[in-house]
ZAMARGU-4260 file (C-alpha; in steps of 0.2 Angstrom, whole numbers, plus 5000, padded with zeros to 4 digits):
<rodrens>
0) 4839/5836/5070 | 4835/5842/5088 | 4840/5832/5104 | 4839/5834/5122 | 4857/5828/5123
5) 4873/5835/5116 | 4876/5830/5098 | 4893/5830/5088 | 4888/5840/5073 | 4904/5842/5062
10) 4923/5843/5061 | 4931/5860/5054 | 4946/5861/5044 | 4955/5878/5041 | 4966/5884/5027
15) 4970/5901/5018 | 4962/5893/5002 | 4950/5878/5004 | 4946/5876/4986 | 4956/5860/4984
20) 4947/5853/4999 | 4930/5858/4991 | 4935/5849/4975 | 4940/5833/4984 | 4925/5833/4995
25) 4912/5836/4981 | 4921/5827/4967 | 4931/5813/4976 | 4918/5810/4990 | 4902/5815/4982
30) 4899/5827/4995 | 4884/5839/4996 | 4886/5858/5000 | 4874/5862/5014 | 4877/5880/5018
35) 4890/5894/5019 | 4892/5912/5023 | 4903/5925/5030 | 4907/5930/5048 | 4919/5941/5058
40) 4936/5934/5055 | 4931/5919/5045 | 4920/5912/5031 | 4913/5894/5033 | 4905/5881/5021
45) 4899/5864/5027 | 4899/5849/5016 | 4890/5833/5020 | 4900/5817/5017 | 4887/5803/5017
50) 4872/5796/5009 | 4855/5805/5006 | 4847/5796/5020 | 4858/5804/5033 | 4872/5791/5036
55) 4889/5801/5037 | 4896/5817/5045 | 4899/5835/5039 | 4915/5844/5036 | 4916/5862/5038
60) 4929/5872/5028 | 4935/5888/5035 | 4945/5902/5027 | 4951/5918/5036 | 4940/5933/5031
65) 4938/5951/5037 | 4953/5948/5049 | 4953/5966/5055 | 4937/5961/5064 | 4944/5945/5072
70) 4960/5937/5068 | 4958/5920/5077 | 4958/5910/5061 | 4971/5920/5053 | 4983/5917/5068
75) 4979/5898/5067 | 4983/5898/5048 | 4999/5908/5051 | 5004/5895/5064 | 4999/5879/5056
80) 4996/5883/5038 | 4981/5871/5037 | 4973/5858/5047 | 4958/5852/5058 | 4953/5867/5068
85) 4938/5862/5079 | 4924/5850/5083 | 4907/5857/5086 | 4894/5850/5098 | 4876/5856/5097
90) 4869/5858/5115 | 4851/5861/5120 | 4856/5875/5132 | 4872/5884/5131 | 4869/5892/5148
95) 4868/5874/5156 | 4882/5868/5145 | 4894/5882/5152 | 4888/5878/5170 | 4892/5859/5166
100) 4909/5863/5160 | 4914/5874/5174 | 4907/5861/5187 | 4918/5848/5179 | 4933/5860/5181
105) 4934/5867/5163 | 4935/5885/5157 | 4924/5890/5143 | 4930/5905/5133 | 4924/5917/5120
110) 4906/5915/5126 | 4894/5924/5114 | 4876/5925/5117 | 4872/5940/5107 | 4863/5931/5093
115) 4849/5920/5099 | 4850/5910/5083 | 4868/5905/5086 | 4875/5906/5104 | 4892/5898/5107
120) 4907/5895/5118 | 4924/5886/5116 | 4936/5875/5126 | 4954/5877/5121 | 4965/5862/5115
125) 4974/5861/5132 | 4958/5857/5140 | 4950/5847/5125 | 4963/5835/5122 | 4972/5843/5108
130) 4958/5851/5098 | 4946/5866/5100 | 4929/5861/5105 | 4914/5873/5101 | 4898/5872/5110
135) 4883/5879/5101 | 4865/5882/5104 | 4855/5886/5089 | 4836/5889/5084 | 4837/5879/5068
140) 4821/5872/5062 | 4819/5854/5068 | 4821/5840/5055 | 4832/5825/5052 | 4848/5825/5042
145) 4839/5816/5028 | 4825/5830/5028 | 4839/5843/5027 | 4847/5835/5013 | 4831/5833/5003
150) 4828/5852/5006 | 4845/5856/4999 | 4843/5844/4984 | 4827/5853/4979 | 4832/5871/4984
155) 4851/5872/4984 | 4862/5876/4999 | 4859/5891/5010 | 4871/5905/5005 | 4874/5920/5016
160) 4882/5924/5004 | 4890/5912/4993 | 4909/5914/4992 | 4915/5897/4985 | 4918/5891/4968
165) 4908/5878/4959 | 4908/5861/4966 | 4917/5847/4956 | 4904/5834/4949 | 4905/5817/4959
170) 4916/5804/4951 | 4906/5790/4959 | 4893/5786/4973 | 4894/5796/4989 | 4906/5789/5002
175) 4903/5791/5021 | 4913/5800/5033 | 4912/5787/5047 | 4922/5795/5061 | 4935/5807/5066
180) 4950/5799/5075 | 4959/5807/5089 | 4976/5802/5097 | 4978/5804/5115 | 4992/5799/5127
185) 4979/5796/5141 | 4965/5786/5134 | 4955/5786/5150 | 4955/5805/5152 | 4949/5807/5134
190) 4935/5795/5136 | 4930/5804/5152 | 4929/5820/5143 | 4921/5815/5126 | 4910/5802/5134
195) 4907/5808/5151 | 4907/5827/5149 | 4901/5828/5131 | 4889/5814/5132 | 4895/5802/5119
200) 4890/5784/5119 | 4903/5770/5119 | 4901/5760/5103 | 4916/5749/5103 | 4931/5747/5116
205) 4948/5739/5116 | 4963/5741/5127 | 4970/5755/5116 | 4955/5762/5107 | 4937/5768/5111
210) 4924/5773/5098 | 4910/5784/5103 | 4894/5789/5094 | 4881/5803/5096 | 4862/5804/5093
215) 4864/5811/5076 | 4876/5797/5070 | 4892/5807/5071 | 4907/5796/5078 | 4923/5799/5086
220) 4937/5787/5088 | 4950/5789/5103 | 4967/5780/5101 | 4980/5778/5114 | 4996/5786/5108
225) 5008/5787/5122 | 5022/5796/5112 | 5011/5807/5102 | 5003/5824/5106 | 4984/5824/5107
230) 4973/5830/5093 | 4964/5825/5077 | 4974/5811/5068 | 4963/5807/5053 | 4946/5806/5046
235) 4940/5788/5042 | 4930/5787/5026 | 4920/5772/5021 | 4921/5769/5002 | 4936/5780/5000
240) 4948/5771/4987 | 4965/5777/4994 | 4972/5788/5008 | 4973/5807/5004 | 4980/5821/5013
245) 4975/5839/5010 | 4972/5855/5019 | 4983/5847/5033 | 4970/5833/5036 | 4972/5814/5032
250) 4957/5806/5024 | 4959/5787/5025 | 4949/5772/5020 | 4938/5766/5035
</rodrens>
């Protein structure tokens, strides 16, 4: 799906071995593997957690790979064992996004424009309220999430190459990843960042929580937690029968 605005695309979870996560996301959540491959320092795979009509969100599973070329993910896994690693926002122009970030007082790092098909930059957790934020400009073909899912249903996931094991057959109808929930000691600052700088729309608001939504339907919840460090707290899943923690991430019924 293309948009002239920023769009929250997925949440990424990293671990040395993500096979348990794949079994849960496909078997327990009825998820659909969309694509995966290998890169310098990591190998990703994205799983859609939602319905065929495009209601839900994607989870990216990350494992260290070819760490001699880049050890960023290996260092994360060595430090944390496993857990949520980043949020990815698609942007219409990475150059403009970098200028926007710098104008707002932020400092994008690891800027890479060498591949016209995928250009990226990052904000570190100290500036992005406890998580890494990836900004990415892509040349992916236009199309809705439902159209992408229909293509995968007919042709299978894009594999560049395939490195993962067979998915577990779904044990029930697909659930929906409704939102990623982040905790923050300063709610107003987090809202200013994710709604103001990263262009999320306020969907619901209370004294201690603000829910945001982006054009593609992905959602983020921000919760005031005065005594907690900032960062991803949990993933809220509609249709999930019981809470489950794996790969350092909490999946809870929405």
